[in-house]
N, C-alpha and C positions, 0 to 999 in steps of 0.2 A: 328562546329563539335560536341561540347559537347551537344548543344541543340538538334540536330538531333538524337544523340544517346539516349537521354532521351526519345524522342517521337517515336523512331524507333518501327515500327510494329503497331502503333496506327491507328485506323480507325474511321472516323467521317461519320455518315450515315444521309443523308437527306431523309426523309421518307414521302413525301406528294405530291400527284398528283396536288393539288391546286397550288403548287409552280411553276409548269410548265407554268401556265398562268401568274403568277405574275412576274417571273424573266425570261428574255430571255436566260440567261446562268448563270453558277456558277463560272466563271473565277475569280471573286473577292475572293470567299471563297477558291477556289482551289489553287490560288497563295499563299494566306496567310498560308494555311495548309501545302502545299508541301514545302514551305520555311523552315518549322520546321520538315520535314520528315514524315508528317502525310498524310495518304491516305484519299481522299474524295470520297465517294460512294453515288451516287444519284439514288434513287429507287422510282418507282411509286407503292406504296403499295395498294393492293386491298382487302386484307382480314386480319383478326386478326392472323390467322395461318401464313400467309406470313410475317406479321409484326414481329412476334416472331422469326421466322426462320432467317430473315435477320438482326434483331437487337440484337440477343442473345449475340454476341461477339463484338458489337460496343463499343467504348470507349466514344462516345458522340452521341446524337441524335439531329437533328434539324428539326423542323416541323412548320406548320402554323395552320392547322385545323384538322389534323388526330387525331381521338379519341385515347387517350393513357391511358387506364384504368389500374387498379391494376393487372389484369390478364396478361397484357403485361409487366408491370414494374417489377413484381416479377420474370420474366424469364430473365431479363437482368443480365448477369454474370459479365460484365466488366464496365458497364456504370457509368460514374462519373457525367455527366451533360446532362440535356435536355434543349435545348434552343428553346423558342417559338419566331418565327419571328413576332414581334408585341407586343402589350400591354397586351391584354387579355390572360389568361391561363386556362380558364374554360374547355378546352378539355383534360387537364392532371390531373390525380389524385394526388393532392399535398401531401396528407398524405402518400400515397404509396411511393412517392419519398423520403420523409423524413425517412420512415421506412427502406428503402433500402440504405439510405445514399447518395442519388443522389441529386445534386443541380438542382433545377428547376429555370431557369432564363428566363426573358422576355427582350424585348428591348423597354423600356418605352418612349424614347424620339426621336426616328427616325422620326416620323410623327406628332409630337405634333402641329406644326404650321399648317400643312395641315388639320388635323382633327378639330382643334380649329376654323380655318377660314371657314371650311365647315359647322360646327355647326352654326356659325354666319350668313353664307349665307342662310341657311335654315330658321333661325329666321327672317332675313330681308325679305325673300320671303313671309313668312306667314304674317309678319307685314305690308307689302305693297300689299298683295294679287296678286303678280305678276303672278304666275302660275295659280291661280284661275281665274283671268281675261282672261288669254290666253286660258284656257279651255272653258270659256264661249263664247269667240269670235268664236272659232272653232265650236261651236254648233249653231252659228248664233245669239247669244245674245250680243248686244252692249248696255250695261247699266251700266254706272258709278254709284257706290254706292250700287250695289247688294252685297249680302253676309253679312258677319259680319262687325261690326263697327270698324273703325280704330281711333286711337288717335295720337296725336303728339308724336314723339319719346321720348321726355324728360318727358312724363307723364307715361311711362312704367316702370315697375319693372321687372328686370331680376333675376330669381332665379337659383342658381347652386347647384345641388346635387352632391357633389364631386368636389374638387377644386385642382386637380393635375395639371400637365403641360398643358394638353389640356384645362381644364376649365379656366385656367388663360389666355391662349391665346384668347379664345373666349370672356372672360370678358374684356380683354384689348382692343379688337376691338369694343366692345359695349360701353365702358365707354365714349369715346369722344362724343357720341350722347346725353349725359346728363341723361342716365337712372340710376335708383337706382339699386344697386347690392346687393342681399341677398345670403348668402352662408351657406349651411349646410355641414360641413366636420369637424368632431371631431379631425382629425389629423393635420389640418392646423394651423399654428401659427398665433398669433395676428399680428405679423410683416408683414406676407404675405398678410393678409387681409387689413391691413392699406395701404400697398403699392398698392394694387389693387383698393383701394377706395371702399371696400366692407364692409358689415355689417354682423357679425356672427348671425346666426339664427338657431332655431331648425328645424328639418325635417318638422314638422307640420306648422311652421311659413313660411317656404319657399313655401309650398303647398298653404297655404291660402293667402299669401301676394304677390305672383308673378303673373304677366301677362304672362310671358314667363318662362317655367320651362325647364331647361337644364339638361340632364342626362350625367354625366361623371364619371361612376363607373365601376369596374370590375364585372363580373357575377360570383356569387358563391352561395352556399346555403342560405346565409344570405341576399343576395340582389335579389334573384329570385322573380319576381312579387312584388317588393317593392312598385310599383304603381299599385293598383288594385281598386276594387269597393269602399272600404272605403276611400282610399286616394283621389279618384276623387271627392268624396262628400265634401272634405275639400277645394277644389279649387274654385277660383273666377269663376263666370259664364263668359264664353268666353275666358278661359285660352288657351294658346298655348303650345304644348309639342314638345320638340326637343330631339331626341335621336340619337347620333352617337357612342354609346358605345356597348351595346349588346341588342338584341331584347328581351331577357328574363327578363330584368329589369322591363318591362311593361307588364301587363296582356292585351294582344292585343284585346281580346273579350270585356273586360271591357272598353278599350279605345274607341272602336267603339260604345259601348252602351253610353258612356259619350258624344260622338259627337252627337248621335241621340237625347240625352236628352238636348243638348244645353250647357252642362258644358264645353266641349272643343270646341273651335271654329275652330282650325286648328292644324295640326301636321306636323313636318318635320322629316322624318325617313330615316336614312341611313341604319338602321338595323331592322330586323324583327324576330319574334319568329321562323318562318319557312322560311329558305332560301334554294335555290333561290325562289323568289316570281314570279313564272312563270305561275300559274294557272289563266287564264284570268277571271275565274268566282269567284275568291277570293273576299270576301265581302269588303276587304280593298280598292280594286280598284274602288269601286263605289263612293268613296268620292272625290269630286272636291277640297276639302279643305285639303286633305292629300297629302303632297309632298313626293315623294319616290325617293331615289337614291339607286343603287345596291351595298351597302356595299363598297363604293368607296371613302370614305372621305380622305383616305391617298394619293389619286392620285396626283402625280406631277412628273416632269422629274428627280428629284433627290431622291425621296423617296426610291425606290427599291435599288439602289446601296448603299445608306446610311444605310439602314436596313441590307443589306447583310454584309457590313463591320462590323457594330456594333455587329451583331449576331455571326460572326466568332471570333471577338475579345473576346467576352464573353466566348465562348467555350474554347478558348485558355487559358484564365485566369484560368478557373477551372482545365483544364488539367495540368496547371503549379502548381497546389496546392493552388491557391488563391480562395477566396470566394467573388466575386464582390458584390457591393451594390445593383445591380439589381437581386439578388437572392431572389426569393419569399419566400423560406423557410430558409433563412439565420439564423435567430435567433434560429429556431428549430434544425438546423444542428450543430450550435455551442454548444448548450446545449447537443445534442446527443453525440458529440465528447468528451465532458467533462466526460460523464458517461461511455465511452467505456474503 
């Protein structure tokens, strides 16, 4: 009774049409919130004006891909937390959240195994030319040995740019093959690298020393197009690129130029700069050595309910006055509260 009284009148708003396809229902969140006396409101937002109108008096927002700029955030009168269903948070203005005292949280671990294993699967597809040969056969070409040259697995070096939960899963699957593992991640400890059997390297060393380059980073102004023309020039001839993070990490035009120039042999992309990739005349679709999946690396029978539960739990923590470890602007909010 005491808990419900504390939360009485609170409203959590789900504000994303994409969630309709991702989740069959919201009973997990509804049950968790209603147990505390909190109303759950699910809306399909179609414009910024509608977003502001519906979110103005919400105590918490939950979303997946809806752009949430400063213009919206500054109109939020009661909001204490914005929860992004998933890892990336590039759709939300982080600084605006901090300025308004709003906690921006993600769910960094709900699909780590799925995305890590998907990245590994894309790498293996490229390294054994599985999809490439399938495409050749369907064109009437039956020719073993066509395309780029393969090596034995233990002769490959896998490079990881970013080594959080997802990167560690992917590397853990690759390690038994006997590959060498290079990691660029200034935030990861020596203990984590040692446990993973990995070698710390600079960004440039990963680019120049890896046969397979794996991207496992969030997208932000510092990481946008971090792989572009100059970075491709540093790579081994015949490098393979795997990206299951965000399409904007890689300059896609520069990637296709690098394929044309023979720098990049193949790529496995679950994400693209422009999604959905439905234009059949898109240049990227002309490459038999580019393996594409539709931003589906998290797919599994348990991912969605796990994500829903963790997202709701995070929102509840903040509404209770806590600041969970998965708060993106946690350090900034703590500092801000000291100065209030």
